[in-house]
Structure formats: structure tokens, C-alpha cells
N, C-alpha and C positions, 0 to 999 in steps of 0.2 A: 319647489326645490329650482334655485339659481343654475341654470346653462352647464356653467364653468364644474360648480359641484357635482351635476347630474352626470357630465362626461367624464370625469373622475371615476366615480362610483362603478359608472357600467365600464370603464377602462380595467378597473381592480376586477371586477367581476369576469369579465372575459378572461381576464389572468389564470385567475385561481380556478377559471372551469378547464382551462388547461390541463393536463395533467402534470406537466414542469411545467414549473412559473416561478420570476424570484418572488420567494416569499418575504424578504425583507434584507437592508444594510445595514451594516452596524458601523458605525461611526468609532473608530477607536481615538482620533485624535493625533494618533500618530502615525511614523511609517512601517507598516508592517513589512519583514522579510523572508518570515517561513513560517509556514502554518502544519498543524498534527493534529490529526483525531486520539485521542487516548480512549480507546474502547472500555479498558478496566473500569473506570469514572465517568464515562462519556462526559467528558471535556471537549474543548478544541484552544489550544494553545498556540498563539503568534507569537514571534520574535521579532521587536520593534525596535528599531532604531530610533534614537540612539542607545537606550540602556532599560527596555522592560519586556515584558513575558506577561501576555492578557490572559487570563483566562474565563473562558465562554462555557457557559450552559448550553450543553449539546439539546435539551430539549426545551431551554426557554430563551434563545439566543440572547442569552443577557451577560452581560461584562460581568462577572463573579467576584474578580480578584485581579490586580495590577502588582505585578511584582518586580522589585528593582532588579538587576543584573548587570555585571560589569557590560564593557561598550559592545557594541554590534553582536546581537545574538543570532548568526548567523544559519546555525545547524541546531534541528530539533531532533530528536527520537525516544523512545520510549521503553519499556519493561512491562508487559502485562502482568505477569506473576509477581515482580516486586510491587508494582503500582508506583514505581517511577519515571520522572519525563527527565530528557538529560537537554541541555541547551550547551551548544558550541559558543562561546566569546570570543572574538577575535583576539581578544588583549590576555591571550595567556592564561584563559580559564574555562573549565568547564561547571559547571552548574546542576546540582540534583537536585530536582522538586519533587516532593511527597506529591504524587497524587489523588489520597486523599484531602490532606488538608490545607495544599498549595503554600505549603510552606517549604523553606530552604533546607535539604538535611547538609548538604554539603559543596563545599569549594575545591575542587580539584584544580592545583596549579598543571598548567601543560605548554610548555615554551613549544614556541613557534609559529603560533596562530593560528589554534584549533578552529576548524571551520563545517567538515565533515565528518557524519557520525554512522553508525550502523551497530547494531545490537544482536549478538548470537541466543536467543531464545533458548535456547538448548545445554549452553554452556553459561548463559548468566554472565556473557562479558560483553563492555561496550569497546567498541574499535573506535579511536580518534583518529583524522587524518590531519596533520599538520601542513600549514600553507608554505612554510617555510623552509622545510626540513622535509625529504619525500623519507618520511619515518610513519609507521601508525605506533600510536601508544594504546595499551592493552590495559584498562580499569576493570577491576572484580565489580560485579554490580550489587554484591552484598555488602563488600567493605568500602565500597567505593574509594578504592586506594589503588595508585598505579602499581599492576604484577609484571609487565614488562613493557619494552620499547623495541619493535621490528624495522630494521633500517631495513630499505628499500632501494632509493634512488636518490639523488642531487639535485635531480628536476624535479622542481615547485607541486603544484596540486595533486595529490593522489584521489582519486574518487574510489567507494567502494558500494559493492554488493553481498549481503549476506545468502546463500543459497543453502533453504532451511532442509531441504531435503539430503544433502550431504553434510550440512554442518561445516560449511566452510565458506572461507569470507573471499574474492574475490577484487584483486585492484588493479587497476592502471592506472598511467601518470602520461605527460607529454614526452617520456620515452620512447612509447610506443610498446611497452613492456608490460603483458598480463603475468599476475603473481598471485597465487593461489595460497592462501594460510587454510592450516588445520587449524578449526577452532577449539578441539583441546589441547593441543600441543602450542600453538601459535607458533608453528614454526611453516617456514616456506616449502612446499611439496610441491610447487608444479610453477615452472617460470617459460613463457611463450612468448612470442616477438609475434607482434600485431603493424599493420600500416595504417597511421594517421586516423588514429582516435581522438575524440576530446572528450571519453571518459564517462559516456551516458549509457548506463545499464538499464537492464530489464529483467527481473525474473518472472519464469512461467511456470506456477505452479503443478500444470498438468504433466508434464514430462519432465518437470525438474531442470530443465538447463537453463542457462544465461546467454544473454544476448548483449552484446557489446556494438556501439556504434564504429565503423570504421569510416574510410576516406571515399570510398566509393559503393561501399554495401554494408551488412549485419555479419558480423562473426556471433556463428553459434556453439557456445561450449557446452560440455557433458557435464552433469553432474559434479564431476568429482574433477572437472578443469583439467583433465589430463589429456584432454585431446579438443580439436577445433574438429566439431563434426559436422558443418556445414557453413557455407559463406553463402550469402544470398547478396547479388548484386541488384539493383535498382531500388534499394531503399538505404536510409539512414541512420535515423534516430529512433530505437524503440521507444517507447513512449508510452504504452499502457497493452495491459493484459486483459483479453477477454473470456471467460469459459462459455463461449456459444458457437461452436462447441469448444473451442482449443485455437486462438488467434492473438498475433500483437498489431495492433495499432500503430504504425511506424511516421513520421513526419518525413517529407520528402522536399527536397527544393523544386519549386520557389513557392511551398505553402501546401503544397498536395500531402492527404492522406492514402497512405498505402498501407491496406488490409493484408497480413502475411497469414497463410493459414500452417500452423505450426506442426500439422502432420506429416507435410509436405515440403513444406519451407519453399512456396511458392506465391507469389503477388495472384490474389482471386480478385480484390476491387482496387478503384483509385478515385477518390472522392473529392467534393470540391474543395475551393482553397482554405486552409483551414491551420491556423497556427494554435502552439499550446499555451500553459498548460493542459494536459489530458487527466482523466480520471473516469473509473470505471465503477460502475453500480452492479456489481455481481448480482445483487439478487432482482432488481427490478429490468437489470438486462441493457443499461442503459453506456452510452459513454458521452461524457460531458468535454467540448472543446472550450477551451478559454477567451479564443479570440476570433472571429470570423475576418475573412482578408476584404477591406473595402466597406467593412459593414462596423456598425458599432453593434454588435450580439453577442452572445454565447450559443453556442450548438449544441446540439441534442443527439446523438444519432442511436438509434436501434441496432445493438447489438448483435443481434441474431438475424437481421435482412440487412445490414450495413446501408441502411436509410437514412434521409436527414429526417427528424421528426417536427424539431422546432428552430427557433432563432428567437434568443429571448433579449430582449433592448440590454442594454448593457454600455454606457461610456466608459471610455478608458481601456487603459492595456491592464491584463490579466497577469501577474506574475508567479501563481503558486495555488495550487488547490489541495485538496481533502476530501473524503467521503467519510460521511456518518452513516454506519453501517443500521445502528439501531433508531435512528429519525428520519430515516431516508433523505437525508440533505447532502449537498454539495458546497462546497465553501470554496471561494476566490477571493483573493487579497490582492487589492491594487493600493502599491505602498505611496504613489503619485498623490491619491489624494484622502490616505488612509480610512479606507472602506474596506468592510470583508462585506461580499455578496453573497448572500443564500439561497441556492437555489433549493426547491422541495420536489418530490416528486410523489402524487397520491395515488399512482397508476398500482395494479394487482401484481405480482410476482411474479419471476419466472416461472411456468408450466414447465415441473422436471418431465423429462422424456427420457426414463431407463431403461439401459442396456442390459443383454442377457445375464450380466452378474447381479443386475437390480430388480428383477422382475416381480417379487412380491413387496408391494407399497403398503404399510399400513397408512391407512387415510387420514387419522388421527394422530397427530404430533402429541410426544412425550413432552412436558415443558421439565426442565431438567435445572437445579440451580446448586451449584457445586458437587453435589454426586448421583451418579448414573448406576441405579439398580439393576441389575439382569437377572432374572429368575434364575434359580439353579434347574438341570436337566438332567432325565436320567439316561441321556447319550452326553460324549462329552464333544462341547460343542468350542467351534474357535470362533470368537466374536473379531469384527474391526470396525473402526469407526472410520468415515468416507467424510468430506466437506461437499457442502453443493456441487462443488467443480469435479467431484470422480476423484480427488487426489486422498489417499491415504492417511491417516491422521496418527491413529490409536489404535495399538491391540487394548483387546478389552478382556475381561472375564466373568466369569459368573459372581453374583455379588456385587457388592458397592464400589464403584470406580470415581476416582476423582478427577473431574474436569473440570475443576477451577479454573485452569489456566488457559483454557480455551477461549478463544474471541467468543461471545456471543454472537449467536446465528441458527442458521438451520446449517444439522448433519444427518448423515445416513448409519444406522447400524447394521451391519450385516452380517448373520450367522448361519454358519453350515456345520453340520456333522464331520467329524475327523475321522476318516477311514470309514465310515457308515455307508454313505452314499455318494456317487460322483454325479448324481442327476440336480441338473439346475433345480427341478421344483422341490430339490432339500433345501435349497437355499431363502432365506428371509430376508425381508430389508425390512426395517421401519422407520420413522424420521424421527427424528429428535432435535427440539429448540432449546439451546442452549440458553439463560437468560440469567442477570444478576438480581 
């Protein structure tokens, strides 16, 4: 074997031997501006300049389709239950793509330069922020038609965050105002002033609070948005939630990562100089950081210990990222060279540490596809479904339960007698894996 070939094989084997490594790069041939993993069909979508959307198989890493769209597709989001992907194009169009066949279902005219999207999975509504008008356009997810326009401000760009715990939409703009919309009525129910926000939001599913970047710290809003429950100085941009056990990773000038304990809202760690984007693998317990300061590498952080695990060589700047839960892959886009960097994790998943409410764990998980059947009992039982991070998801009942709208992943079903026993030993919990 030639020395150069031997060295190349050695480097590849050394990389694969690590748990997190650069699996491949995908050359799009165009400049990707936004990226999204769509759980329902296990596909990755990129909005590319000037006017295409690329569809990549989540398991194959192959480009399955290229969809022509209007100019500059900046925003992406999806509806898991309707299996639709939405693309905000700045020439006044929102494109609706069928997640099954990747054909265009509708083109919705939205004047004013749509650029930012948010989706309420509970109300099946798409919210579109327009760059040139301080308003939110509401599109019905079933009919793909505009059902309302909500005027907020005359000031430029508005960023949005859907709080799924309260089914409310949090919005802010350059006017330093936060508006909160009820996604059932689409009425503004709360209006609050903040100081110096650039509009970066982060949702914490563990406490159902919304976090907003401020000029000198982070504003913490209640689930309903009717109060600012905390202001945390010394942090800047809330970029990533990690359920280990309940923390946010925040970006702080000049490139530090500060770890915020969301139980006490205090900074517990300050890590090395890294810049975004950030994305968390909540199954394997890793946080991926797009750019290591002064080095051409991606950073991999152990989210439980807040320590650096890997620096993966990667030339160029990364602009956005997403996580593929099904195949344990993380994707970073580089529009300068038209590449997607695919990072693979082959480590074992996080070992759950049950609390007092999750004492009895059934080691063998139940594989569920569409319907979860819970056996009838001689007692009247109360069933609840929780995510792996401990957030309550659904109330369940004996017999068949439709769980087809849930994202694939690991969940826990907790059962307890109603008014029969208050003892913790009466509570049982079993693991359920929702698959497609």
C-alpha cells in the first residue's frame, strides 16, 4: 500500500473509532441558507440561494430531490401531523411542500417579504413574520390559506417563538416590545417592554418558559408570557436547551459559552471560546457547536458534565444546524462553499436516572407505531405520557391511544390508581419507543 493511501486509511479509521466524527460532506452545488430535519419523513431540507430547496434522505445522506422555489428561501419549518414543510421566500411567497412526495402543494402570496416562520402544532397554524411590515400573517395548516393578519409594529423584522406548553406565540422586534399571541384566537393577550433585544428566543420544555436575549442579560418569561419571572445578567444569547437535568447554553461575548441552570437561573459553567450555531442531541447527551474560535473545528460537548469531548476538523464557517434524532446525525451548513457537514454519533444513549415519580422502570421498551394500547385494569387508572426530559406530553386511557402525531423517540408511560393509593410504590412507569 502506498504511504499516502495508508495515511488516509489510518485517518479515516481513527475518526470512525471516535464516537463523534465527520461522517461525510454533501456538496449541494448552491449556497444553503437554512436547514431543517423533518421527523415525520426523516428528511433534511435546505433552502438554497437563489431559488431551490434540496431534500436529503435522513438515513442515506443522498440528495433525493431538488425543488424549484421563488427567490431566496430564508425560512423553514414543518407540521409533523400534516407532513408538510413550509418555505418562506423573500419575494412575497410561502411555499408548502408535501413531506411524502416532495411536491409543491400550494404557493401562498404573503406581501412584505416573509422571512421567519413558526408553527403551532396544537392549532395547526403557520405564523409568518414579514420583513417590511411589522405584522404576523396566520395561515391555516389544513387549507393553506391566510386566515388572519395581526398588526404589531411599524419597526422591521419580528422574530417568533411558539411555546407549546401554553400554545402561545412570543414575538419581538426592534421596538423592544414583546407581544404574546393566543394561538387559538390569534389575539394579542400580553404586551411587555424589554431593553435592547435582537430577537433571539429559546424554549425550555422542562419548565415551559421562554428565554429572550437582552442587551446585558436574558429575560425569562412565564409559559403564558404574562410576567418576566427572572432577568439573568452575565448571559447574552440563549441558543440551546439541554435536559441534563435542566439547562441552557448561552453565547456570551467574546465567544464564551455560559451554562445556565434553569432551576436556579444561575450560571454554573463558563466554557472555552466557541461560536454558534448550537444544537443539542437530547438522546445521546451531546451539544454541538458550529465553530471553535481560532481553530477550524466543530466542538462536541458532554451535556451532562459540561466538558469538551471532541474537536472535529472542519474548514470554514457554519451558519445553521439541525439534529436528526432517528439516525443520530447533526448537520451544519456552509453557504460559502455549498456544503453540508454530517456529524455522526455512535455512542450509547443517555442512561435515564428516574426520580421519585419514575421509580419502577420496565427495562424492555414497547415499540409503538401509530397506536399505543394500554390494558384495562380492575382499578380506575390514570395514565400520563412523558418525554425523555420529563415533560408531560399526553393524558392516556385504557385501550387504544393514537400517538401517530408524536415525533419518533423514547417516552415514558406513567400509571397510577386514582384515589386508591397515594404510595409511590403504586406508581409504575414503562418505557415506550415511538417509531414510524
